[in-house]
N, C-alpha and C positions, 0 to 999 in steps of 0.2 A: 506273350504270344507263344503258342506251341504248335508243333507240326503233327499231322495225322500220318501214321505209318512212317514217320521220319522222312517224309517227302515234302519238298518245297511246295508251298501253297499253290503257286501258279502252275507247276508241273502236275500237281494233283488235279487241278481244274482241267488241264489238257487230257489227262488220262481218263477222267470220268467222261469227258465229252466224246473222245474217240470210242470208248467202250459202248456208250449209249447209241452213238451213230451206227456202229457196226451191228449191234443187236437189233436195232429198229429196222435197219435195211434188210438184214438177212431174214428176220421174221416176216417182214412185208413181202419179200420175194417168195418165201415159202408158202405163205397163206394167201397171196394175191390181195392182201388188204393193207393199204398204206396209211391207215389212221393211227399207227402206234404213237406218233408224235402228238396227235390230238389227245391221246390218253395220258401222255406224260406231261402235257402242258401245265397242268395244275399241281402235279405231284413232284416233279423234279426240283422246282424252286424251293419247296419246303425242305427237301433233303439237303440242298445246297446251303440254305440259310442256317440250318442247325450245324452243319459242318463249320461254317464261318463262326458260329457262336463258340464252338469247341476251340477253334484256332485262336479266338480272342481271349481264351481262358474265362469264358462266360462273363464277358463285360456286359454291364447293364444295358447300354445302348444297343448292342448287337442282339441281345435277348429280346428287347422290345421290338426291334426291326424284324427279327425272326418270327415273333408272335404275330405281327401284322401280316407277314407273308403267309403264315400258317392259316390265319383266318381266311385270307383270300383263297388259298389253295383248297382248304377243306370245303368251303362253300361252292367253289367252282367244280370240284370233283363230284360233290353231291348233285349239283345241277346236271352234270354230264351223265351221272349214273342214272338218275330218274328218267332221263331221255333215252336210256338204253345203250349209252356209249360203251359200257363195260360188259355188255351181254356176251355170254360165251355158249358155244355148242361144241361138245366133245373136247373141252379144254382149249378151244381156239376162239379168240375174239372175232365176232362176225359183223359187227356194225362198222360202217365206213362213212365218213363225212361225204354228203352228197356232192360237195364241190369237187372232190377228186374224181368222182364218176363223170361229172360234167366236163372237167378238163380232159378226161380220157377221150372224149368225142373229138377233141382238137388235136391231141397228141396220139395219133393212131399207131405210129411205128413203135413196136415193143422195145426196141433198143433205146430210142429217144425217151420213151416213157420211163424206163429204168434209170436213165441218166437224170431225168427230172426228179424221179423218186429219191435217188441218192443225193443229187446236188442241192435241190431246194427243200423237198419235204423233210429229209433227214438232216443233211449237213447244215444248211442255212438256218432252218427253223430251230434246231437244237442249239446251235451257236447263239441264236437270239434268246432262247429260254434261259440258258446259263448266263448269257451276257447281261441281261437286265437285272441279274442279282449281284453283279460285280460291285456296285456302290457299297453293299453290305460288307463284302470282302475288304474293300479299301478302308472302311472304318475299322474292321477287325485287325488289319495289319498296321494301322496308324498308331501314333502315340497320343491320339486324342479320343481314345475309346473309353476312358474312365468317366464315371459320373453321368448324371442326367441333368439337363438344363431345360429352361422354359421353352427354348426353340424346339427341343425334342418333342415336347407335348403338343406344340403347334403343328409340327409335321405329322405326328401321330393322328391328331384330330383331322387334318386334311386328308390323310390316307383313308381314315374310317368314313369320312364324308363320301368319297368316291366309291368306297366299298359298299356303303349303304345304298348309293344311287344305283350301282350295278345290280345289287340284290333285289331292289324293288322292281327294276325293269324286268329282270329274269323271272321273278315270281309272277308278275302280271302277264308276261308272255306265256308262261307255262299254263296259267289259268285260262287264258284266251284259247290256246291251242287245244287244251283239254275239253273246253266247252264246245269249240268248233267241231272237233272230230267226234264228239258224242252225238252230233246231229247228222241226219241224212242231207243230201244235196238240196232237196226240196225244203227241208226244215231250216237250213241255213239261209235260203232265199227269203223265208218268211220271218226270220228272227227279228226281235225288237232291237237287237244290238246291231247298229249300223256297221260296226267293224266286221262282225261275222258276215253280214250281207255282202260287204265289199271283199271279204276273203283275207284281209290282213289287218293287223292292229295299228291304229293311229291315235290311240287315246293316251292320256297321262303324259309322260315325258316324250313319248313318240310324236307328240304334237310339235315339239321344238327341235327334235333331231330324228332322222330316220334310223339312226343306229346309236342311241344313247348308251346302250350297254357296252358297245365297242369304245365309245369315247371314255366312259368311266374306267374301263379296263386299262386303256393306255395311260390315263391320268394317274392311276394308282402307282404305276411304275415310273412315271415322271416324278411323282412325289418321292419315291424311293431314291431316284437319282438326285433330286434336289436336297433331300435329307442327308444323304451320304456326302455329297459335295460340300454342303454347308459345314458339316461336322469336321471334315478333313481340311477345309479351307482351300479347296482347289476345285473349280467348276469345269476345267478342261481336263476331263479324264475319260476313260473308256466307257463309263456309264452313259455319257452323253451320246456317243455313237450308237449304242444299243437302244437308247430311248428313242432316238430319231428313227432308227431302223424298225423298231416296233410300230411306231406310228405309220411309217410307209407301208409295211406289210399289212397291217390291219385296215388302213384306209383303202389300199388297193384291192383288198378282198371284197369290198363293197361293189367294185366294178364287175365282179364275177356274179354276185348274188342278185344285184338289182335288175340286170337284163332278164334274168329268169323270172323274177317277180313281175316285171312289166308284161311279159308274155302271158303269164298265168292270171293276172288280175287286171282287168281293163282300167280300173280307177287308179292304179299305182302311178301311172304317168302324171296324172293330175296331182297326186300326193307329192311327187318329186318337185313339182312347180311351186308348192306352197311351203314345204318343210325342208330345213337345212339338212344336208347329207350327214354331217358328222358332229360339228360343234353345236351344242344347243343354242338356239337364238329364237327370237320372236318370229313366228311364221308369217307368210305373206298371203293375204286373202284366204285364210283358213276357213272362215265362215262360209264362203262360197263353195269351197271344196266339200264341207260337211253337208251342205244342201244338195250337192250333186250325189253324195254318198247316200243320203236319205231317199232321194228320188230314184236312185239306181241307174242314173244316166252316165 
């Protein structure tokens, strides 16, 4: 094990966290755009994972875990990029997640909004982002970081399974949105694609979960927690807390987005009755819902 800049690994983690929180908050206040954490969501874990690889003196297992996180981060960064998440004007990021704008309609007091900005958007979310990489650090700091075993290949496969699941869902959604927005309102109503006529996608994995990409996102980090915990022989570690916290934050975010979708798309309420919110499972009376979608009622 080696230290970076001769700093204790946990202190280094704290310093990085505090620096990123302050930079994100100050930039957000200055630009009135609070999506800095959204832009860091897929980048910061890659950075942290390779710091852990260095700390472990490039142990095989930590390199493999860092590679998995890199696959996750590069794909998610690209997905965010093609949606315009990193678009800049005059050197300033201009895109902001619509959910923050929606929450502004409820938190109208500017002081309360900045408290929410600092407390939740910056502090809690960045703690979460760094926190769900902690199982990799625990492996890097342990005396069980040498060699690769069959169990490592199993966890790697499991991670890549959920990675593939999220990738497929995101690609399908991007194609759906691209096709939908290429049509006028009248053309959408006349489309042969019943999802376009309904206004939202309920095909593929979205038949079994209303948010399969969110489920797959959480499960990748659950696998990282399980992988690290199994490797060090201790399941009660900080990684468990952050894995649970990630699930809670992501799951609760659906309670922000779904009411908006329900107001926008008349059939969304029927979709909610047939398809599970988060964990994919067999839908209830989905055929009847499809018939309603086809008839436009």
